[in-house]
Structure formats: C-alpha cells, structure tokens
Backbone as CSV, one residue per row, in Angstrom:
resi,resn,N_x,N_y,N_z,CA_x,CA_y,CA_z,C_x,C_y,C_z
1,MET,37.020,45.284,9.933,36.402,44.095,10.844,35.374,43.456,9.961
2,THR,35.313,42.104,9.905,34.336,41.456,9.158,32.968,41.349,9.943
3,ALA,31.950,41.644,9.280,30.600,41.735,9.835,30.138,40.201,10.317
4,ARG,29.659,40.073,11.530,29.060,38.667,11.781,27.859,38.413,11.009
5,LYS,27.817,37.273,10.468,26.589,36.884,9.521,25.409,36.762,10.446
6,PRO,24.212,37.087,10.064,22.989,36.964,10.816,22.765,35.598,11.234
7,ALA,22.347,35.387,12.470,22.023,34.145,12.878,20.912,33.202,12.012
8,SER,21.100,32.057,11.865,20.130,31.263,11.097,18.852,31.010,11.832
9,ARG,17.812,30.475,11.288,16.599,30.094,12.069,17.050,29.000,13.126
10,LEU,17.919,28.034,12.779,18.246,26.933,13.704,19.126,27.599,14.872
11,GLU,19.893,28.505,14.572,20.699,29.151,15.632,19.886,29.967,16.562
12,ARG,18.908,30.672,15.920,18.042,31.577,16.601,17.058,30.664,17.505
13,ARG,16.749,29.476,17.012,15.841,28.624,17.864,16.521,28.077,19.029
14,PHE,17.771,27.763,19.004,18.542,27.157,19.990,18.935,28.310,21.068
15,GLU,19.059,29.451,20.520,19.301,30.635,21.514,18.249,30.710,22.335
16,GLN,16.977,30.712,21.668,15.663,31.045,22.369,15.546,29.755,23.449
17,LEU,15.824,28.717,22.954,15.703,27.444,23.915,16.472,27.601,25.192
18,ARG,17.894,28.029,24.931,18.819,28.205,26.052,18.183,29.293,26.961
19,ALA,17.589,30.292,26.551,17.116,31.399,27.336,15.903,30.816,28.157
20,GLU,15.153,29.851,27.553,14.011,29.243,28.293,14.465,28.039,29.085
21,SER,15.936,27.634,29.180,16.338,26.472,29.898,15.428,25.226,29.615
22,ARG,15.299,24.918,28.390,14.582,23.650,28.141,15.170,23.168,26.735
23,PRO,14.955,21.874,26.484,15.411,21.167,25.243,14.471,21.416,24.200
24,ALA,14.895,21.209,22.902,14.139,21.198,21.773,13.307,20.121,21.552
25,LEU,12.055,20.045,21.042,11.416,18.957,20.607,11.494,19.073,19.045
26,VAL,12.115,17.991,18.569,12.395,17.872,17.203,11.446,16.590,16.650
27,THR,10.526,17.064,15.719,9.657,15.901,15.225,9.972,15.627,13.778
28,PHE,9.759,14.303,13.444,10.083,13.821,12.107,8.768,13.217,11.528
29,VAL,8.418,13.677,10.189,7.375,13.014,9.504,7.992,12.811,8.006
30,THR,7.347,12.019,7.236,7.641,11.739,5.938,6.921,12.665,5.107
31,ALA,7.386,13.376,4.258,6.714,14.344,3.224,5.826,13.514,2.359
32,GLY,4.556,13.957,2.306,3.686,13.311,1.404,2.863,12.098,2.026
33,ASP,3.077,11.793,3.252,2.462,10.565,3.786,1.238,10.898,4.426
34,PRO,0.175,10.277,4.264,-0.183,9.218,3.295,-0.354,9.728,1.744
35,ASP,-0.632,10.949,1.737,-0.814,11.610,0.264,-0.368,12.955,0.484
36,PRO,-0.080,13.759,-0.626,0.552,15.053,-0.570,-0.267,16.070,0.353
37,GLU,-1.563,16.079,0.130,-2.441,17.205,1.009,-2.381,16.717,2.420
38,THR,-2.540,15.521,2.774,-2.668,15.052,4.073,-1.257,15.228,4.774
39,GLY,-0.235,14.817,3.997,1.028,14.936,4.499,1.399,16.416,4.860
40,PHE,0.956,17.365,4.005,1.174,18.794,4.200,0.427,19.179,5.477
41,ALA,-0.773,18.733,5.653,-1.462,19.040,6.912,-0.815,18.528,8.090
42,VAL,-0.351,17.420,8.096,0.459,16.837,9.305,1.677,17.749,9.489
43,PHE,2.494,17.981,8.520,3.507,18.834,8.500,3.323,20.063,9.196
44,SER,2.205,20.764,8.702,1.819,22.060,9.173,1.341,22.097,10.587
45,SER,0.835,20.931,11.131,0.339,20.957,12.488,1.339,20.830,13.499
46,LEU,2.618,20.506,13.156,3.603,20.002,14.152,4.041,21.217,15.015
47,ALA,4.442,22.387,14.399,4.837,23.616,15.175,3.807,24.135,15.960
48,ARG,2.460,24.230,15.418,1.402,24.535,16.081,1.109,23.924,17.450
49,ALA,1.623,22.566,17.413,1.226,21.775,18.476,2.434,21.713,19.559
50,GLY,3.455,22.428,19.065,4.553,22.618,20.020,6.036,22.144,19.635
51,ALA,6.133,21.653,18.416,7.440,21.175,17.849,8.307,22.390,17.646
52,ASP,9.564,22.235,17.989,10.536,23.410,17.908,11.359,23.376,16.594
53,ILE,11.523,22.186,16.232,12.302,21.955,14.879,11.597,20.816,14.158
54,ILE,11.473,20.918,12.772,10.736,19.870,12.093,11.897,19.118,11.119
55,GLU,11.895,17.897,11.170,12.667,17.049,10.274,11.577,16.412,9.254
56,LEU,11.799,16.684,7.986,10.891,16.303,6.993,11.592,15.253,6.074
57,GLY,11.144,13.952,6.192,11.731,13.012,5.264,11.479,13.028,3.928
58,MET,12.554,12.837,3.240,12.488,12.850,1.693,12.190,11.383,1.225
59,PRO,10.864,11.109,0.685,10.746,9.763,0.413,11.675,9.192,-0.583
60,PHE,12.035,7.845,-0.281,13.070,7.176,-1.134,12.690,5.705,-1.248
61,SER,12.887,5.024,-2.416,12.410,3.653,-2.446,13.423,2.683,-1.830
62,ASP,14.619,3.054,-1.409,15.432,2.193,-0.766,15.921,2.751,0.487
63,PRO,15.213,2.989,1.541,15.750,3.718,2.640,16.379,2.696,3.617
64,MET,17.687,2.414,3.527,18.369,1.485,4.082,18.393,1.549,5.642
65,ALA,18.569,2.876,6.246,18.593,3.111,7.623,17.340,3.162,8.364
66,ASP,16.273,3.056,7.637,14.894,3.292,8.255,14.200,1.910,8.626
67,GLY,13.491,1.839,9.728,12.777,0.683,10.079,11.462,0.665,9.277
68,PRO,10.740,-0.539,9.572,9.485,-0.627,8.850,8.662,0.399,8.737
69,VAL,8.383,1.165,9.888,7.500,2.131,9.985,7.612,3.342,9.012
70,VAL,8.944,3.804,9.037,9.210,4.813,8.133,9.509,4.346,6.755
71,GLN,9.884,3.105,6.496,9.822,2.545,5.095,8.414,2.613,4.592
72,GLU,7.522,2.044,5.283,6.082,2.078,4.768,5.505,3.393,4.573
73,ALA,5.866,4.454,5.266,5.547,5.833,4.992,5.982,6.270,3.780
74,GLY,7.350,6.113,3.454,7.887,6.455,2.260,7.253,5.786,1.100
75,GLN,6.882,4.484,1.285,6.180,3.785,0.121,4.736,4.415,-0.046
76,ARG,4.168,4.664,1.028,2.783,5.386,0.723,2.838,6.692,-0.007
77,ALA,4.010,7.472,0.465,4.037,8.849,-0.150,4.487,8.658,-1.641
78,LEU,5.353,7.685,-1.861,5.816,7.512,-3.457,4.539,7.093,-4.104
79,ALA,3.720,6.222,-3.646,2.569,5.541,-4.309,1.554,6.596,-4.620
80,ALA,1.567,7.655,-3.703,0.709,8.807,-3.873,1.196,9.882,-4.734
81,GLY,2.424,9.557,-5.337,2.958,10.528,-6.288,3.832,11.699,-5.658
82,MET,4.405,11.365,-4.500,5.361,12.441,-3.957,6.643,12.263,-4.523
83,THR,7.303,13.441,-4.713,8.707,13.473,-5.343,9.494,14.382,-4.575
84,LEU,10.782,14.550,-4.852,11.625,15.479,-4.109,11.280,16.862,-4.500
85,ARG,10.857,17.177,-5.691,10.491,18.548,-6.174,9.145,18.950,-5.407
86,LYS,8.310,17.991,-5.172,7.077,18.357,-4.426,7.364,18.407,-2.911
87,THR,8.399,17.815,-2.464,8.778,17.958,-1.104,9.253,19.448,-0.934
88,LEU,10.103,19.775,-1.785,10.638,21.209,-1.720,9.593,22.247,-1.911
89,ASP,8.412,21.952,-2.753,7.295,22.731,-2.793,6.551,22.956,-1.529
90,GLN,6.558,21.712,-0.757,5.808,21.852,0.440,6.468,22.781,1.406
91,VAL,7.729,22.653,1.562,8.497,23.563,2.384,8.303,25.107,1.867
92,ARG,8.379,25.304,0.623,8.103,26.695,0.215,6.523,27.077,0.702
93,ARG,5.633,26.180,0.502,4.195,26.489,0.812,4.193,26.734,2.388
94,TYR,4.905,25.966,3.055,4.881,26.055,4.540,5.442,27.384,5.065
95,ARG,6.505,27.916,4.280,7.159,29.230,4.688,6.057,30.351,4.617
96,GLU,5.052,30.245,3.865,4.114,31.171,3.647,3.287,31.487,5.070
97,GLN,3.227,30.397,5.925,2.520,30.539,7.157,3.511,30.520,8.390
98,ASP,4.672,30.024,8.259,5.663,29.973,9.242,7.093,30.215,8.733
99,ASP,7.602,31.406,9.100,8.972,31.611,8.655,10.017,31.574,9.818
100,GLU,9.626,30.881,10.893,10.484,30.821,12.017,10.984,29.565,12.338
101,THR,10.031,28.574,12.269,10.429,27.070,12.694,11.457,26.595,11.796
102,PRO,12.440,26.112,12.205,13.606,25.415,11.288,13.040,24.234,10.741
103,VAL,13.182,23.879,9.378,12.911,22.806,8.698,14.227,22.031,8.228
104,ILE,14.398,20.842,8.561,15.573,20.084,8.112,15.088,18.826,7.238
105,LEU,15.580,18.835,6.144,15.246,17.661,5.178,16.226,16.587,5.442
106,MET,15.613,15.358,5.740,16.359,14.102,6.047,16.064,12.991,5.014
107,GLY,17.241,12.400,4.592,17.056,11.193,3.674,18.303,10.863,3.115
108,TYR,18.127,10.491,1.743,19.291,9.747,1.057,19.695,10.577,-0.116
109,TYR,21.036,10.296,-0.649,21.580,11.102,-1.556,21.096,10.742,-2.897
110,ASN,20.481,9.511,-3.242,20.224,9.180,-4.614,19.154,10.124,-5.358
111,PRO,18.006,10.451,-4.625,17.137,11.303,-5.294,17.644,12.801,-5.465
112,ILE,18.630,13.168,-4.711,19.386,14.415,-4.767,20.283,14.384,-5.978
113,HIS,20.918,13.332,-6.178,21.847,13.105,-7.323,21.033,13.091,-8.560
114,HIS,19.923,12.522,-8.616,19.024,12.537,-9.894,18.536,13.932,-10.056
115,PHE,18.160,14.680,-9.070,17.708,16.014,-9.224,18.770,16.860,-9.862
116,GLY,19.976,16.645,-9.293,21.152,17.561,-9.609,21.559,18.304,-8.333
117,PRO,22.692,17.902,-7.724,22.947,18.514,-6.477,22.969,20.100,-6.354
118,GLU,23.509,20.619,-7.422,23.549,22.107,-7.459,22.059,22.687,-7.500
119,SER,21.371,22.084,-8.478,19.913,22.567,-8.567,19.136,22.328,-7.389
120,PHE,19.359,21.271,-6.796,18.666,20.808,-5.417,18.947,21.831,-4.412
121,LEU,20.280,22.216,-4.158,20.613,23.197,-3.234,20.062,24.505,-3.529
122,ASP,20.152,24.994,-4.660,19.461,26.312,-4.984,17.936,26.292,-4.595
123,ALA,17.372,25.209,-5.198,15.863,25.116,-4.844,15.586,24.953,-3.362
124,ALA,16.444,24.380,-2.613,16.218,24.024,-1.019,16.411,25.480,-0.423
125,VAL,17.468,26.372,-0.952,17.599,27.732,-0.294,16.412,28.566,-0.595
126,GLU,15.971,28.439,-1.746,14.756,29.245,-2.294,13.499,28.860,-1.428
127,ALA,13.377,27.653,-1.277,12.264,27.107,-0.558,12.130,27.387,1.027
128,GLY,13.341,27.629,1.476,13.356,27.935,2.983,13.888,26.854,3.724
129,VAL,14.688,25.820,3.184,15.156,24.687,3.948,16.359,25.186,4.797
130,ASP,16.428,24.757,6.089,17.598,25.289,6.919,18.730,24.337,7.073
131,GLY,18.446,22.890,6.942,19.498,22.056,7.121,19.278,20.785,6.327
132,LEU,20.338,19.976,6.355,20.223,18.655,5.699,20.758,17.458,6.523
133,ILE,20.139,16.340,6.634,20.784,15.289,7.182,20.644,14.131,6.121
134,ILE,21.771,13.894,5.572,21.858,12.814,4.441,22.731,11.565,5.060
135,VAL,21.907,10.652,5.276,22.453,9.549,6.062,23.451,8.655,5.355
136,ASP,23.493,8.700,4.051,24.427,7.744,3.385,25.560,8.521,2.702
137,LEU,25.966,9.758,3.019,27.061,10.471,2.631,28.045,10.577,3.713
138,PRO,29.216,9.749,3.705,30.171,9.991,4.729,30.953,11.160,4.659
139,VAL,31.745,11.459,5.785,32.572,12.493,5.828,33.643,12.508,4.665
140,GLU,33.959,11.311,4.131,34.938,11.357,3.035,34.466,11.951,1.700
141,GLU,33.067,12.085,1.574,32.489,12.675,0.441,31.923,13.880,0.594
142,ASP,32.478,14.732,1.578,31.865,16.111,1.711,31.955,17.048,0.594
143,ASP,32.848,16.898,-0.430,32.858,17.744,-1.545,31.501,17.447,-2.298
144,GLU,30.944,16.389,-2.271,29.653,15.997,-3.033,28.492,16.947,-2.781
145,LEU,28.211,17.134,-1.447,27.172,18.024,-1.177,27.249,18.935,0.068
146,CYS,28.013,18.340,1.035,28.280,19.164,2.257,28.795,20.578,2.071
147,HIS,30.001,20.525,1.348,30.667,21.939,1.262,29.690,22.828,0.277
148,PRO,29.178,22.462,-0.755,28.321,23.367,-1.433,26.989,23.785,-0.619
149,ALA,26.492,22.848,0.174,25.376,23.175,0.978,25.719,24.272,2.069
150,MET,26.870,24.158,2.842,27.231,25.121,3.670,27.604,26.348,3.164
151,ALA,28.187,26.345,1.822,28.545,27.689,1.250,27.213,28.364,0.962
152,ARG,26.075,27.774,0.914,24.808,28.468,0.735,24.134,28.789,1.995
153,GLY,24.707,28.406,3.176,24.087,28.790,4.353,23.220,27.674,4.810
154,ILE,23.142,26.495,4.268,22.360,25.434,4.660,23.282,24.534,5.770
155,HIS,22.668,24.320,6.895,23.334,23.572,8.015,23.478,21.975,7.511
156,TRP,24.627,21.544,7.683,24.942,20.087,7.471,24.997,19.571,8.879
157,ILE,23.942,18.663,9.114,23.896,17.938,10.339,24.214,16.427,10.139
158,ARG,25.135,16.115,11.036,25.677,14.778,10.969,25.234,13.889,12.163
159,LEU,25.228,12.505,11.954,24.862,11.672,12.800,26.009,10.937,13.450
160,ALA,26.007,10.933,14.844,26.944,10.152,15.646,26.256,9.010,16.256
161,THR,27.066,7.879,16.376,26.339,6.579,16.877,27.083,6.035,18.090
162,PRO,26.594,5.114,18.750,27.441,4.565,19.849,28.676,3.897,19.409
163,THR,28.838,3.592,18.254,30.168,3.123,17.687,31.108,4.194,17.142
164,THR,30.732,5.428,17.264,31.605,6.480,16.708,32.619,6.741,17.982
165,ASP,33.684,6.136,17.845,34.768,6.301,18.877,35.462,7.642,18.810
166,ASP,36.265,7.939,19.723,36.932,9.208,19.917,37.938,9.466,18.847
167,ALA,38.322,8.392,18.263,39.317,8.473,17.022,38.475,9.131,15.871
168,ARG,37.391,8.564,15.712,36.559,8.852,14.506,35.794,10.260,14.797
169,LEU,35.467,10.426,16.069,34.481,11.639,16.139,34.942,12.946,15.714
170,PRO,36.264,13.475,15.814,36.565,14.667,15.295,36.224,14.743,13.708
171,ARG,36.383,13.509,13.074,36.183,13.564,11.682,34.638,13.767,11.335
172,VAL,33.811,13.104,12.235,32.333,13.190,12.126,31.878,14.788,12.294
173,LEU,32.643,15.411,13.321,32.244,16.701,13.699,32.780,17.760,12.674
174,THR,33.652,17.384,11.759,34.211,18.273,10.793,33.151,18.811,9.814
175,ASN,32.863,20.002,9.704,31.888,20.665,8.899,30.474,20.464,9.370
176,THR,30.371,19.801,10.476,28.921,19.669,10.922,28.490,21.188,11.589
177,SER,27.245,21.346,11.393,26.782,22.712,11.945,25.212,22.419,12.314
178,GLY,24.794,23.495,13.027,23.372,23.377,13.422,23.203,22.588,14.784
179,PHE,23.508,21.367,14.735,23.387,20.313,15.772,23.923,19.179,15.432
180,VAL,24.302,18.291,16.513,24.783,16.869,16.237,23.704,16.000,16.550
181,TYR,23.352,15.063,15.693,22.275,14.218,16.016,22.786,12.801,16.436
182,TYR,22.660,12.527,17.640,23.090,11.158,18.350,22.163,10.226,18.151
183,VAL,22.350,9.184,17.397,21.610,8.004,17.207,21.849,7.100,18.378
184,SER,20.857,6.997,19.237,21.054,6.347,20.575,21.262,4.870,20.604
185,VAL,20.772,4.186,19.325,20.905,2.810,19.470,21.418,2.434,18.055
186,LEU,21.995,1.230,18.029,22.323,0.596,16.646,21.259,0.090,15.924
187,GLY,21.263,0.015,14.672,20.094,-0.500,13.926,19.423,0.493,13.202
188,VAL,18.137,0.003,12.889,17.354,0.980,11.993,16.297,1.767,13.011
189,THR,15.748,2.844,12.376,14.845,3.654,13.169,13.605,2.988,13.735
190,GLY,13.308,3.380,15.099,12.018,2.969,15.573,12.082,1.634,16.115
191,THR,13.180,0.921,16.235,13.081,-0.436,16.709,13.398,-0.773,18.330
192,ARG,14.086,-0.032,18.925,14.265,-0.181,20.329,14.846,1.117,20.909
193,SER,14.884,1.088,22.129,15.335,2.409,22.976,16.632,2.082,23.638
194,ALA,17.449,3.188,23.981,18.676,2.981,24.730,18.346,3.247,26.146
195,GLN,19.235,2.882,26.966,19.070,3.006,28.495,19.411,4.499,28.739
196,ASP,18.847,5.134,29.749,19.129,6.529,30.194,20.533,6.780,30.490
197,GLU,21.215,5.920,31.287,22.712,6.116,31.511,23.480,6.105,30.368
198,GLU,23.251,5.167,29.491,24.030,4.991,28.343,23.997,6.528,27.433
199,ILE,22.824,7.116,27.323,22.544,8.227,26.689,23.221,9.462,27.402
200,ARG,23.210,9.391,28.730,23.869,10.503,29.498,25.300,10.384,29.279
201,ARG,25.928,9.448,29.340,27.317,9.181,29.119,27.630,9.518,27.727
202,ALA,26.832,9.213,26.655,27.126,9.569,25.341,27.093,11.162,25.103
203,VAL,26.052,11.750,25.695,25.964,13.190,25.434,27.079,13.912,26.078
204,GLU,27.550,13.407,27.258,28.709,14.083,27.991,30.028,13.971,27.149
205,ARG,30.098,12.681,26.459,31.357,12.579,25.583,31.251,13.505,24.405
206,LEU,30.042,13.631,23.818,29.960,14.501,22.678,30.315,15.863,23.013
207,LYS,29.724,16.253,24.128,29.957,17.660,24.564,31.421,18.050,24.829
208,SER,32.135,16.972,25.219,33.495,17.274,25.484,34.362,17.600,24.074
209,HIS,33.631,17.175,22.962,34.276,17.352,21.642,33.726,18.542,20.824
210,THR,32.416,19.111,21.231,31.825,20.138,20.442,31.018,21.135,21.240
211,ASP,30.882,22.332,20.931,29.997,23.205,21.475,28.627,23.313,20.908
212,LEU,28.375,22.370,19.781,27.128,22.293,19.065,26.054,21.651,19.918
213,PRO,24.853,21.976,19.826,23.756,21.350,20.438,23.700,19.844,20.163
214,ILE,23.368,18.935,21.030,23.349,17.630,20.901,21.725,17.174,20.959
215,ALA,21.323,16.603,19.803,19.945,15.996,19.807,20.118,14.545,19.870
216,VAL,19.147,13.792,20.524,19.122,12.425,20.664,17.865,11.975,20.098
217,GLY,18.085,10.888,19.322,16.861,10.406,18.629,16.934,8.729,18.454
218,PHE,15.868,8.134,17.982,15.838,6.789,17.697,15.086,6.008,18.887
219,GLY,13.918,5.661,18.803,13.219,4.833,19.865,12.589,5.580,20.877
220,ILE,12.404,6.960,20.708,11.762,7.703,21.724,10.246,7.949,21.392
221,ARG,9.518,7.386,22.348,8.029,7.277,21.872,7.048,7.930,22.898
222,SER,7.456,8.443,23.908,6.521,8.851,25.084,7.121,10.201,25.647
223,PRO,6.144,10.885,26.253,6.414,12.153,27.060,7.458,11.889,28.096
224,GLU,7.311,10.641,28.694,8.207,10.260,29.825,9.747,10.120,29.394
225,GLN,9.854,9.626,28.215,11.218,9.522,27.595,11.795,10.758,27.064
226,VAL,10.805,11.574,26.605,11.344,12.949,26.270,11.770,13.714,27.523
227,ALA,11.115,13.658,28.498,11.476,14.420,29.755,12.831,13.955,30.255
228,LYS,13.044,12.626,30.228,14.338,11.988,30.772,15.458,12.275,29.862
229,ILE,15.243,12.218,28.645,16.332,12.509,27.640,16.583,14.090,27.553
230,GLY,15.561,14.856,27.684,15.654,16.208,27.575,16.425,16.794,28.812
231,ALA,16.518,16.040,29.835,17.249,16.583,31.037,18.795,16.516,30.830
232,VAL,19.125,15.686,29.854,20.672,15.670,29.526,21.063,16.172,28.204
233,ALA,20.022,16.211,27.165,20.386,16.579,25.898,19.757,17.836,25.588
234,ASP,20.264,18.510,24.527,19.703,19.855,24.031,18.452,19.697,23.152
235,ALA,18.272,18.455,22.651,17.065,18.199,21.828,16.726,16.840,21.934
236,VAL,15.448,16.499,21.755,14.987,15.097,21.708,14.188,15.045,20.410
237,VAL,14.486,13.970,19.593,13.931,13.753,18.299,12.890,12.555,18.414
238,VAL,11.675,12.852,18.025,10.595,11.758,17.872,10.124,11.619,16.466
239,GLY,10.284,10.502,15.988,9.904,10.301,14.600,8.953,9.097,14.273
240,SER,9.514,7.817,14.570,8.832,6.599,14.237,7.353,6.758,15.007
241,ALA,7.374,7.193,16.236,6.038,7.216,17.060,5.013,8.090,16.223
242,ILE,5.488,9.191,15.812,4.507,10.037,15.142,4.039,9.341,13.618
243,VAL,5.011,8.950,13.015,4.612,8.207,11.680,3.822,7.015,11.895
244,SER,3.975,6.263,13.056,3.075,5.173,13.535,1.614,5.698,13.710
245,LEU,1.523,6.870,14.303,0.184,7.301,14.608,-0.483,7.832,13.233
246,VAL,0.330,8.265,12.214,-0.371,8.506,11.044,-0.902,7.137,10.332
247,ALA,-0.046,6.187,10.516,-0.519,4.885,9.830,-1.734,4.223,10.510
248,GLU,-1.850,4.384,11.861,-3.024,3.870,12.612,-4.191,4.659,12.300
249,ASN,-4.189,5.662,11.764,-5.329,6.399,11.374,-5.679,6.546,9.825
250,LEU,-5.314,5.369,9.108,-5.717,5.241,7.774,-6.632,4.000,7.679
251,ASP,-7.414,4.072,6.672,-8.273,2.883,6.350,-7.636,1.800,5.444
252,ALA,-8.239,0.780,5.158,-7.637,-0.208,4.311,-7.082,0.327,3.026
253,ASP,-7.595,1.356,2.509,-7.172,1.966,1.147,-6.086,2.997,1.433
254,LYS,-5.489,3.199,2.725,-4.523,4.173,3.003,-5.068,5.575,2.927
255,ARG,-6.344,5.802,3.042,-7.007,7.076,3.336,-7.179,7.507,4.664
256,PRO,-6.922,8.780,5.039,-7.053,9.300,6.357,-8.361,9.319,6.953
257,ASN,-8.372,9.168,8.245,-9.789,9.270,8.866,-9.861,10.726,9.255
258,SER,-10.957,11.110,9.874,-11.251,12.529,10.238,-10.442,13.088,11.329
259,VAL,-9.852,12.120,12.209,-9.251,12.597,13.469,-7.720,12.470,13.305
260,LEU,-7.244,12.037,12.195,-5.663,11.910,12.128,-4.997,13.170,12.511
261,ILE,-5.395,14.334,11.990,-4.475,15.585,12.338,-4.682,15.833,13.821
262,ASP,-5.815,15.649,14.480,-6.030,15.917,15.851,-5.256,14.925,16.742
263,LYS,-5.123,13.632,16.261,-4.379,12.560,17.052,-2.893,13.005,17.007
264,VAL,-2.524,13.419,15.913,-0.874,13.838,15.752,-0.766,15.083,16.558
265,SER,-1.599,16.096,16.440,-1.407,17.300,17.287,-1.429,17.176,18.783
266,ASP,-2.430,16.220,19.214,-2.365,15.884,20.657,-1.190,15.141,21.161
267,PHE,-0.711,14.260,20.374,0.484,13.604,20.826,1.644,14.564,20.913
268,VAL,1.936,15.267,19.853,2.979,16.227,19.764,2.789,17.166,20.952
269,ALA,1.642,17.685,21.206,1.541,18.671,22.315,1.998,18.011,23.666
270,SER,1.516,16.558,23.768,2.072,15.970,25.126,3.628,15.828,25.116
271,LEU,4.211,15.715,23.949,5.659,15.589,23.943,6.359,17.044,24.166
272,ALA,5.596,18.077,23.772,6.149,19.419,23.950,5.911,19.819,25.286
273,ALA,4.899,19.357,26.066,4.709,19.663,27.378,5.793,19.004,28.214
274,ALA,6.282,17.893,27.827,7.294,17.281,28.651,8.679,17.959,28.462
275,THR,8.882,18.780,27.373,10.030,19.622,27.322,10.003,20.832,28.157
276,ARG,8.808,21.163,28.615,8.484,22.251,29.290,8.251,21.998,30.804
277,GLY,8.344,20.676,31.269,8.209,20.296,32.571,6.788,20.368,33.016
278,THR,5.830,20.216,32.022,4.493,20.342,32.525,3.738,19.068,32.125
C-alpha cells in the first residue's frame, strides 16, 4: 500500500477552515513595495492581522494583467532594488517567524525564465513557497513550469474567468491544485466589481467541475464584500485595496509614513472579521 503523502500547508489550512465553517481571507501585496524592508514589514503583518493565505506579487516591468495600482507597486519595488531572488529571500526570512501560513507567489513567467525555471523552483521549495500563480502561462505550456513545480510539491493554482466556458474548463482544471482562483470580472486587477448573483452562479458552476476550493478575487475592497462573497466561495482574495493603502501612506518621495503598517493591519483585521461573521 502506498503511503499517503503529508498534507501541504495549503491543504491543512483549508481543512482547518472547513472545520471552522468559514472562508479563507487571501491577501495580496507586492514584494518589496515601497522598499524591501517596508515591504517585508507589510508582508509580515498580514497573517498576524488575520489573513489565512498570502499571495506575494513578484515585481515585473510589464505586468499586462495588473491594473494601475498594482503596476505602480511593482514599479516602486523595482526602483527600490527588488528582484526575484530578493523575493524568495523574503519568503525564506518570513518562514523563520511563521511556518504555517501558506505563501503563494503570483506573477509572470519572464523573470522566472531569466532566473532559470529549475533553479527558481529549487529555490522556491527551499524558501518555503507553497504555490504559484503564473498568469501568462496557459495550459498548453504546462511542461514549461507547471509539471516540474508539481513534481516538487508546489501547488499550481490556475485562474478561471467569466469567459472560461464548460468546454475549456476541464483543460483549465487539469493539473490545478491547492485552489482555483476565479477572476470575477474581465479586465485588469482592481478596476471594478462583479455582482453577487454572477459570482454565486460562477462558483456553483466551478464546483460542479472540481472538488478544489474556489477563491474569488478582483475588485473586492470592503468587509461587506468579503462577507457576501465568503458566503458562497471558499476563499476571498483582496489585493488592490491593500496595495492602494500602502500607496496612500507614502510621501512624495515614496517613503512610508509612521502609520502605514498599522493602517494595513487594521484594514486586514476588518476583512478577517468579516470572514468570521464578526
């Protein structure tokens, strides 16, 4: 008999959330925004404030799927010297204080290609990365990074959109693990919100095709939205609203003010309370 492999951090977290009968709060920030040390402080504050899963954006100079808010965060991080190697270093450093919260790297393939896919994956495993969301690698290119990532135990998390029809959906779900990220609106991140009924129908359709948890993101900016979407989805993703809060607490020279971390923590805590019905 083949021994069952141990549950990953991500699987354990969703098991815990099912036991608590509540959705996950997934928070996104850009690594190194507005500078590496402040960015790490923001990253480190998220789980303490109540985030269940963290998506960490890998800064890239041409982020085609991101709206202005996340694009500007990436530009700030790159201007401050952030790199893919430093992003991995920050995950490794984070694991010294938190070995339970799942960390997902989100971004584009170009920096990984330049790093070297095999070297990147080995470094990601060593650092403590739990999953990848690579927005510009379609199913047809799974040999490029998906298969070697999954062979190393890294979850490969794919996006589904309102235009992913029933014919395409089985292909999208092939090799997907961890959870499915449903992009609730068409377009770039942080630009508008979908209607509650649209999301409910979409989540039901996805659940008819997979047993994986369904996370809903794009355009979610308030505890009220988190509560509504969390009533139908397994996880709620908030990104641009947090990144905007970082930007709002910078001076003209992109330096953080003294309350930036507190502002982020308070906002994330309010979102986390909404997943708990409080």
